[in-house]
VEXPADO-782282 format. One line per field, with one value per residue (C-alpha): x, y, z. Coordinates in steps of 0.5 Angstrom, whole numbers. Layout:
% residues N
c1: [X	...] $
c2: [Y	...] $
c3: [Z	...] $
//
This chain:
% residues 190
c1: [23	21	17	21	18	22	21	14	9	4	-1	-6	-5	-8	-3	-6	-13	-11	-4	3	7	14	18	24	23	28	27	20	16	10	6	1	0	-2	3	1	2	4	9	15	20	24	22	28	27	33	33	26	22	16	12	7	6	4	9	6	7	10	15	21	25	30	27	33	33	38	39	32	28	23	19	13	12	9	14	12	16	20	25	31	36	32	33	38	44	48	48	43	42	37	35	29	26	19	18	16	20	18	19	24	30	37	40	47	45	50	47	54	52	45	40	35	32	26	24	21	25	22	24	29	34	41	45	51	49	54	52	59	58	50	46	40	38	32	30	27	31	26	28	32	38	45	49	56	54	59	58	64	63	56	52	47	48	40	38	34	32	37	41	47	53	60	63	59	59	64	64	70	69	61	58	54	51	48	44	42	50	49	45	52	53	46	49	53	47	50	47	49	46	47] $
c2: [-46	-51	-46	-43	-38	-36	-31	-30	-24	-23	-17	-14	-18	-16	-20	-16	-20	-26	-28	-29	-35	-34	-37	-36	-31	-30	-26	-24	-18	-16	-10	-6	-11	-10	-12	-7	-10	-17	-21	-23	-25	-31	-29	-29	-24	-25	-20	-18	-12	-9	-4	1	-4	-2	-4	0	-3	-10	-14	-15	-18	-23	-22	-22	-17	-18	-14	-12	-6	-2	3	8	4	6	4	8	6	0	-3	-5	-6	-12	-15	-21	-17	-22	-20	-14	-10	-5	1	6	10	14	11	14	11	16	14	8	6	4	4	1	-2	-3	2	3	5	5	9	13	17	22	19	22	20	24	23	17	14	13	13	9	7	6	10	11	13	12	17	21	24	29	26	30	28	33	31	25	23	22	21	17	15	14	19	18	20	20	24	30	34	34	32	37	39	35	37	33	35	35	34	27	24	22	26	26	26	27	32	38	44	50	53	46	45	51	46	43	50	50	48	54	59	64	69	68	73	74] $
c3: [-25	-31	-36	-42	-47	-53	-58	-56	-56	-51	-52	-48	-42	-36	-31	-25	-26	-29	-26	-29	-30	-27	-32	-36	-42	-48	-54	-52	-53	-48	-51	-47	-41	-34	-29	-24	-17	-19	-16	-21	-16	-19	-26	-32	-37	-43	-49	-48	-49	-45	-49	-46	-40	-33	-28	-22	-15	-18	-14	-17	-12	-15	-22	-27	-32	-38	-44	-43	-46	-43	-48	-46	-39	-33	-27	-21	-14	-17	-12	-17	-12	-10	-17	-19	-20	-24	-31	-30	-36	-38	-42	-42	-47	-45	-38	-32	-26	-21	-14	-16	-12	-16	-9	-10	-17	-23	-28	-32	-39	-38	-42	-40	-46	-45	-38	-32	-26	-20	-13	-16	-11	-14	-8	-9	-16	-21	-27	-30	-38	-37	-41	-38	-45	-45	-38	-32	-25	-21	-14	-15	-10	-12	-6	-7	-14	-19	-24	-28	-36	-34	-40	-37	-43	-44	-37	-33	-26	-23	-17	-14	-10	-13	-7	-5	-12	-17	-23	-27	-34	-33	-39	-37	-41	-39	-36	-32	-30	-25	-21	-19	-15	-11	-4	-4	-5	-10	-13	-21	-26	-33] $
//
């Protein structure tokens, strides 16, 4: 990879029609760009921001996201477990990540602020000290996940088994915390 883009702004680009230059991007901003069904394999994004971009169906195998921020992006069905794991660091705000996979991904201290996370696979992910602020986790899967000190206080619609995940120090609040008892089929009344 020879090409390097630094501190550039890309707006209203339709990469799904025009093609995308696989390169190294540092401190770049992508605003209202369409990446749908694009192959980003091998690209590097360091300290980049993606604002209101469409990533649905994007191939991100061996793509490097380091200190990358996604704001208001549509990111349906992405396989983050195929990304370059070295230096992987992301933050999400107002994104739809439904049907995505974070299998065995290191997500320590990752923020998911006001995100839609329906049917997301967090199996064996390291989510220690991650924050799910105001996020909807309907149908998301947690199995053998490291959730120590993870913050679910304002998250909703999550379902996870305390016996199959590491929860030491995780933060929850009522009434959603009752989801931890779901497997016991209890009748809890006020």
